[in-house]
N, C-alpha and C positions, 0 to 999 in steps of 0.2 A: 586706412586702419584695417587690420585683419583680426579676426576673432579665432583664437585657438580652439580646436575641437578635440576633446579627449574622449577616448573610447575605453570603457572598463575592460580590463584584462581578466579573464577567468583563469585562475590557477587551479590545475587539476593534479592528481597524483597518478602516475603510471609507472609500475614496475621499478620502484625504488627512487623515483624522481618527482619533485614538484616542478611543474613547468607550465607555460601558457598553453591553453587548450589548442590554439592554432598550431603549436609545434608537436603535438602528440601524434605518435605513429605506432601502428601495430602491423604485424605481418598479415598478408592476405591469406596465409596458411593457418592462421589462428583458428582453432576449432570452434570458438565462439562465433566467428564469422561464417565458417563453413557448415557447421552443424547446429548452431545454437547450444553448444555444449558448455554450459556455464550457469551460474546462479547470480542473483542480485538481491540487494536490500535497499530500501529507501528509509532514511532516518530523519524525522522532523527535528529541526533545531530552532529553538525559540530563544531570542536574546543571547545567542551564541551558546546555549545549553542544549546538548543533545537530549532528546526526549526518549526515555525508556531504552537507553543505550544497551544495557546488558541483555534486555529481552530481544532486541534486534540482533545482537551478536549471537545469542543463543539460537535464534531462528536461522541465521546465516549458517551456523554450524550444522543444524539439522538439514538444511538444503544441500550443503556440501556432502554430508553423510549420505544423503539420498542419491547423489550422482557418483558416489564412491571417489571423491576427490579430497585429498588431504588438505586441511586448512593451511594456507601458506604463512599464516601469522598466528602468534599467541594472542590471547585476549588483551594483554597489556600493549602489545605492538599495535593491534587494531585501535585501541583507545588513543594511543599517541598519534597515529596517522589521522584519525578522525578529528581530534582536537586541533592538530596542526592545520588540517584542511579548513576547519571552521575559523581559525585565527586568520588565515590568509584570504578568506572570502570577503567580498564587498558587502554583502548583506548580513544582517544579524539574524534574520529568520531564513532558514534554508530547508530544502529537501535534499539531503545528502545522499547521493546515489552511489552505492558500492557494487562493483561487479567483479566476479572471479570466474575466469574460464580455464579450461584445461590447457590452454596455451597452444603454441604452434606445433605442427607435426604433419606427417604425410596425410593425404586425403584418403583415410581408411577408417571405416566405422569403428574398428577395434581401438582401444586406448593405446597411445604411443607407449613404448617401453620406457622412454626417458621423457618425463613431464616437467615443464617449467611453466607453472600457471601464470596467466596474465591477470594482474590486479589493477583495478581502475577505480578512482574516486572522483566524482564530479559534483561540485556544489551548484545547486540550482536555487534560484530565488523561490521562496515559499510564500504564496499568496493565500490568505485565509479564504474560506468559502464566501462567495458574494452575499452581501446583506440581504438582497432580494430572495436568494435561494433559501437562506435561513428563515426569513420571516414568512415567505409564501410557500415554501416547499418546492420540490422539483418534480419533473415528469420522468417516468421510466416506462420501458416496455419489457415484455418477457420473451424468452427464446429457449429452445431446447439446448441443454448443456451437452455439446458434442465434443468436449475436450477429452484429453487422455485421462488415465485413471490415477495419476499422481499429482493432482492439483495442489497437494500440500507442499510440494517442492516449488520454491520461488525461482523457477527456471527462466532463463533468458529467451527460450523458445516460445514466444508469446503469440504466434500467429493466430491460433484459435481465439484467444482473448481479443486480439486486435480486430478480427472480423466480427466478433460478437459486439464489441464496443461500437464499431462502425454502424451497426444496425440502429443503435440508439441515436447516433449522430445524424444518420439519414432521416430519422423520424423527428428530429428536433428535440431529443430528450437527453437527460443527463446520464442515464445508465441503462444497461440491459440486465435484468434479473434472470437468473438461469434456473431451469427446471430439469431435473433428472429423475426419470421413472416416477413422475407425479409428485416430487418433493422439491423444495427450495434447496439449492446448494449454496450459491453466493451470487454476487454481481460479477460483471466482466472485469472490474477492477475494484471491488469492494466486498464487504460482508453485509449480510442482510439480517435485520431484526423485524419482528412482527408483533403488534399489540392486538390481542384478541380478548374482548371482554375485560379489559383492564389488566390482563396478564401479559408481561413481556416474554416473548418466545425467541429463543436463539437456536439455530441448527447446531447439532453437536459437531465437534471437530472430527474430521475424517479425511481420508485420502481424496475426497471430492471437493475440498475447500482449503484455501490457504488459512492457516491459523493466524488471524489478524491480531496485531498488537492493540489496535484501537478496540477491537472486539473484546479483548480481555479487560481493557480499561472500562468499557461500558458495563460489563458484568460486575466488576469490582464496585463501580459507582452505584449500580442498582442495589447491591447488597448494603452499601453504606447509607443509601437514601431510603431503604426499606421498601423498595419497589418489588412487588411480587413478580417472580420470573421463573421460567423453566428452560432447561436446555434439553431439547428433544427434536425429532424430525418435524418439519413444518410442511403440511401438504399444500398442494396448489389451491385446493378449495379454501383452506385457512388463509392463504395469502390473499386471495381475491375477496374474501369476506372480512378482511382485517379492518379494524378501526384506525390503525396507524401502521405504516411501514417505514423503516429507517434504513439508510445505507451508511456504512462507516468505513473509513480508511485513514491512513496517516495524513493524507492531503485533504480529503473531504471532511475529516473529523466526524461529526454526526449531522446528517441531513435527513429531513423528512421527505418521503415520496408522497405527493398529494394527488398525483394522477398516474394510473397504471393502465397501459394499453388503451388510453383514451378515456378511461372511466375514473371518476373521483374515488380516492381512498378516504373512507369515512365521510366527513362533510366537506372534503376537498381542501382542508386547511391543516397546517401542522397541529397535532393533537396535544393535549395537556401533558401526557407523559413525555413526549418529545421535548416540550419546552422545559420541563423539569430536568430532563437528562442533559439538554444542551447547556442549561445554566450550570449544572454540576460539573460538566466537562470543562466549561470555560473557567470556572473557579479552580479546578484542579490544574489546568494548563497554566494559569497565571501563578499558581503557587509554585510550579516548577520553574517558571521564568524568574521568580523571586528567589529561587534557591531553597525553597522550603519543602518541595515535594520530591517524589521519586523520579529523578532525571535519568 
């Protein structure tokens, strides 16, 4: 008796077609491959409902504007492609990866005169943060932010972020928090919040950080929950003296950093404001999953 083995097929979207991932092909002359000349987005999907879809598409547009690439699709076209990708996916909870590059052309730094962008959508299973990380917090390290000056563009050229993230992997930590000229910018793949004397602090949006969708949600929830907060530059001194430090992203959601550069943050446990925010975030997320919140 033989047992049939089935392998899930990931259906992706590439340049006008939905097809199995294994059959997807792009030109080796694609500028995304040659120069990292492209942008991307990651949209969380809960129970097949894209989370903050319009905000993600707005940020995608801002990134495209930042690299002077015309959007290949209207908002309605993007919505249809995304909803179809979600429908075809095996999982109900996804991290939907969108990528747009300037497309194939001669290997010349200057933009090609004729541009045919490459559009790629990849559904990835979305796993919520581990329970242990939520309950006990995570460890992080700091490093100098040595990236370029347009970190507000969600560009595919992520080598500096990759190298900075690897520093935390090498140290057995969850994230690298970045410092530029004595102030907190963000994490290698997250935004950063600090709690000082009961006050929630958030770095202001600038060209030195990616304007996070989860960052916006946290500030909205802080207002709803009556949590005192300020948006202003956060010094390295304030970071190291903080009672709580959080990292946020579409995949990390909200996590407490309880160890920084080997030293405890506060009492070394997730703090009371984190627990309050985490509960509020989960309530909000589940309202979206039930179709009652801003999806």
